[in-house]
N, C-alpha and C positions, 0 to 999 in steps of 0.2 A: 651736246644737247642744248636747245635754245631755252630762254627764260620761260616762255609761255609753257612749254611742255614740262619743264622742270617743276613747276608748280603743281602739275597734276600727275607727275611721275611717268610721263610718256615721252618717248623720243621720236621726233620727226625732224626732217631736214629742212633748212630754209634756203637751199641752193636754188638759185634762179634759173639754172640751166636744166633743171629736171623736166622731163616730159611726162604727161599723164599716160597711163596705160590704155589699151584698147577700150576698156570700160571707163576710162578716165573722163572726167568732166572738169571744166574750168569755170571759176566764178571770180567775181571782183566787186568791189564797192562801186559807188556811182562815179567818183572821180578817177578811179583806177589805181590809186595809191596802194590798196590792199588787193592782192591776188592770191588765189589758191587753187589747188587741184585736189581731186579726190576720186576714189573707186567707188562706184555704187551702181546698182541696177535701178534705173529710174522707172522701171516697170513695176517695181514694188511700191507699196503705198508710202507717201510722205505723210508726216505727222502734223496735225494742227492741234495745239494744246490750248487749254483755256486759262492757264495760270496767268497772273497779272502781267508779267514781262512778255510772254509770248502774244498775249492778246494786244497789248499796247504797241508792240512792233510789228504785229501782223505776221509772225513767224510761220513759215511753211517749211518744216524741217525734215532732214533725213538724219538718222542716227546711225553714226559709224564707229568702228574701232579706231583708235588713235593712229594705228599703222595704216589706215586707209586714207589719211589726210596729210596734205603737204602744204604748208604755207610757202608761197613762191616769192612774196616780197618780203622786205626787211620789217622785222616786227616793230621797229621804231615808228611806224605809221599807225600802229594800233594803240587804242586805250581800252580799258576794260571796266566792267561793272560786276559786282558781286554783291548779294544781299541775303537776308534771312539766315538759314541753316548753311550757307556757303557750299551747297551741293553743286552749284553751277557758276561759272564766270563767262559772261557774254563779252565778245571782242568786237569793237567797232572801230571805224576809220576816224582818226583824229581830224581829218580835213572835212569830210562831207558827212560824218555821223552815221553812216549806214552800218547796221548790225550785220556782220557777215557770218559769224560762227560762235559757238559756245564750247566750252570744255567742262567736264564734271565727272562726278561718280554718283550714280543712283543704282543701288544694287538690283532694284526691280527692273531696270532696263539692261541688266548685264554688267554692271560695274562702270569701269572707265569708259567714257565716250566723247565723241565730238559731234555736235549737232550743227549741221551746215544748213544756213538759210537758203533754200532753193530759190528764193526771190532774187538772189544775187548771182544765179547761174547765167553764163553767156550763152546766147544761141540755143536755148532750150524752151519749148512751148510748155509752159506750166499747166495749161489746161489738159494736156495729155498725161499729166502725172496723176495717178489715183491718190485719194486723200483718205485718211483715217483720223479720228479725233480721240484725244487723250484728256482725262479729267485730272490735270495736275493742280488746278486750283484748290481741290480738296484732298490732295495727296491720295488720290484713288487709283494709284498705279496698278494695283493688284486686279482691277476690273478689266484691265487691257483696253485696246482700242475698239472703237466701234465706228460704223458708217455715218452716224449722225452726230452733230455737235453736243457736247455735254453742256448742262446749264451753267450759268455763272453763279447762281444761287444754288446752295446745297439742297439736293432733294430732301424731302421730309424724312425718308428712312435714314439719312446720314446726320440729321440734326441731333445734337446731344443735349437735350434740356428741355 
């Protein structure tokens, strides 16, 4: 079990000889030091969240089960960032700084997850991927996704005071 997955209680291989499955997709950072593969149906909507980290890095993500993700490069190329309630850790390339994926545990999203930054996919037309929007900035996960962006400022009905 590699160190990244050990922190989140998930097991994936870092073997570079692994090949993605028929539904498999490849992704990488800008300089190519971080490479990964994952299984997902890109016909299903990707998520855009309005939380501060997702907004600032322009995350367009796919939520996966940890077993559907495989880091292909050595994890020594990664650095990470964790904040707040420590429900998520973002991983980025030490060389070029591109945020490639995150791991965490949010019960409202089904527990343990990997969030792949679809902006890092190789040879995929992002405009062809449907997008839904989440209100992570206000921890409004129970509202679910919607087709239009959530506001940055809390709607009046959510204000407490």
